[in-house]
N, C-alpha and C positions, 0 to 999 in steps of 0.2 A: 541323448547322453553324450557328454564329451569324452574323449579318449583318455586312457592312462598313458602318459608319455614315458617310454623307457629310454633313458639315455645311458647307454652301455656299449663299450667298444669291443667286448668279447662276444662274437656272434653266437656261440653255443649257449652262453648264459642268457643273452637277449632272446634267443629262439625259445628256450625253455620257459622263460617268463611269459612271452607272448602266447604260447600255446596253452599254458596253465590258466592265465587270466581270461583268454578268449573262451576256454571251455567252462569258465565260471561266470560268463555273461558280460565280461568287460570288453569294450572296444580298446584297441591298443594302437600306438604309433611308435616306431623305433627309430632312433637317431644315434649314430655311433660317434659323432664328433661334437666336441663342446662348442665350437664356434657356430656350427650349423644349428645346434639345439638352441643357442641363445637367440639367433635370428628367427628361428621357427616360433619360439615362444612369444616373440614380439607381435606376431600376427595371428596366433591361434589360442583358443581357450582349451584347457584340459581339466579333467576331474582331479588328477593327482599326478605328480612327477616322481618316478623312480630314478634317482640320480646317482650315477657312479661317481666316486670321488676322483679317481685318476682317469683322465680322459685326454685324448689328443686335442690340441687347441686349448680352449678355456677349461679349467678344472671344475669339479663339481661345486666347490666352495664359492668360487667366483660367480657361477651361474646362480647358486642359491642366494647370494648377496644381491644380485641384480633383481631377482624375483621379488625380494622383500622390499624393494624400493618403488614398486608400482602396485596398482590395484586393478582388478581383483587378484588376490594372492592364492594360487593353488597350494594345497598341502604338498610337502616335499618329504620323501623318505630317501635317505642317503644309503647307498650300497658301497661297501669298501672292504678291502682286505687288511686295512690298517686299524687294529683293534685297541691301540693305546688310548688311555683315558683322555690325554690332551687333544687327540683328534676328535673324540666323541664330544668333548666340551666345546671345541671350536666350531664343529658342525652345528651343534644346538644353539650356540650363541649367534650364529649367522642366520638362524631362523628355520633350521631343519626341524620337522615335526617328529621325526623318528630316525633311527640309525640302525642298520642291520649289517653285521659283519659276515664276510664270506669265509668259509662256504656256508650256504644257507639252503634250506629246503623251500621249494616254491609254495608249499603249504604254509610255512611260517610267514612268507612275504604276503600271501593272501590274507592271513589273519591280521597282520599289521595294517594292511590297507583298509580292511573293514573297520578296525579299531579307530584309525585316524578319520575315516569318512564319517563314522558315527559321531565323532566329536564336532564335526563341521556341519551337521544337518539336523539341528534341533528344530522343533516346531516353530512357526512364525511368532507365536505369542511369547516365546522365550528369546527373541532376537534382540530385544532392546531392554536395557535397565537404566534407571536414572538415579543419580545421587544429587540432591539439592545443595548448592553452595551459594548462599545468598539468594539472588534472584535468578541464578543461572544453574543449569544442571549438567552434569557429565552424563552423556548418553553412550551406551555400548551397543554397537550394531554388529551382531554375529555374522550376518550375511556378508558384510563387507570387511569384517575383522578390523573395525576401526573404533576409536573412541573420540567423541566430539564434546567440546566445551564452548558454548556460545557459537561463534562463527568459525572456530578453528577445529581442526581434526588431525589426528595422527593415525597411521596404519600400524597395527600390531601383528606380530606373528601369532599363529594359533596357540602356542604355549603361553605367550604373554597374555593373550585374551582370556584363556582358561584361568590363569592365575588371578587376573584382575576381576573377572566375573565371580570367582569363588570368594575372594576377599570382600568385594563390594556387596555381595549378597548378604553378608553377616557383619555389618559395621560393629567394630569394637571387639569382635571375637578373635582370639588368638589362634592361629593355625600353626601347628608344628611343620617343620620341613617335610617330615614323613607324610603327614596328611596332605600337604600340597603335592607331593610326588605321587601319591595314590590317586589324586584327582586328575593330574595332568597325564600320568602314565598308568592307565587302568589295567594294563596287561601285566603289572607287577614286575616289570624288569628292574634290574639293579642299576640305579644311578646314584651319584654322590650328592651330598649336601651342597657341594660347590656348584653343581649344575643349577639347582634352584636359586642359589644366591646370585649366580650370574644372570639368570633370567629376570630376577627381581631388580637387579641393578639397572638393566637395560630398560625395563618397564618404568621404573622411577624416572629415568632420564626422559623418556617419551612423555610421561604425564606432566613433568615439569615444564615441557615445551608449551603445554596448554595452560597450566596454572602454576606459575613459579612462586606465588605468594604463600602457598600452603602445602605442606607435606601431607600426602594422603596415605601412603603406605609406610607404616612404622615398623622398625625392628624391635623385637622384644628379646633382650639379651638372653642367650643360651636356650631360648624357646622356639621362636619363629617369627611370624609376621602378622600384622593386623591392619585393617583399613579403618581410618577415622576421618570423615569429611569435616 
């Protein structure tokens, strides 16, 4: 089992998280500095990253952005005392899989970790889906969080992968933003419609890198989104 990396500059918070996660069967590794965490992550694999937003050295958003530019991509849960919606939206746009505001209980963090890890560990036969486009198919690989078209591929965030997998599994079906939020955030937390729209916008951009001739994800005015190959 790979460790859960805790990147947190407050020793009391880090120690509380370490003890609670270790008592629940998780291995942990703690780093208090953003620069050190960035270097460590280049040479080590982790099961998940608990990432504070405000850090000495590189901040959490910068580290999260770096992680999303390479594979494999560990899930990232951001920890912060900044609860404004713009901060939440920015963190999720950069690829954070979840966002927890301080103060929090370690039980809440553990529940969020379990929910994120459940979304990343489906059985093998669910790891790939294909949509035929002419003689070529778009392939989704959950294990690597990537989508491939011919000999090209792009890496997705977990949220982007969940959205694409949901839409692609039911071609032509219209999903409301609320339905997509329930799929991507099964813990029923409150997120805005803008958050889903932002993820869809980034997902479309990545899909267009593979196939710029055809729009696959369509907006349905005042309703939501659908996938049409």
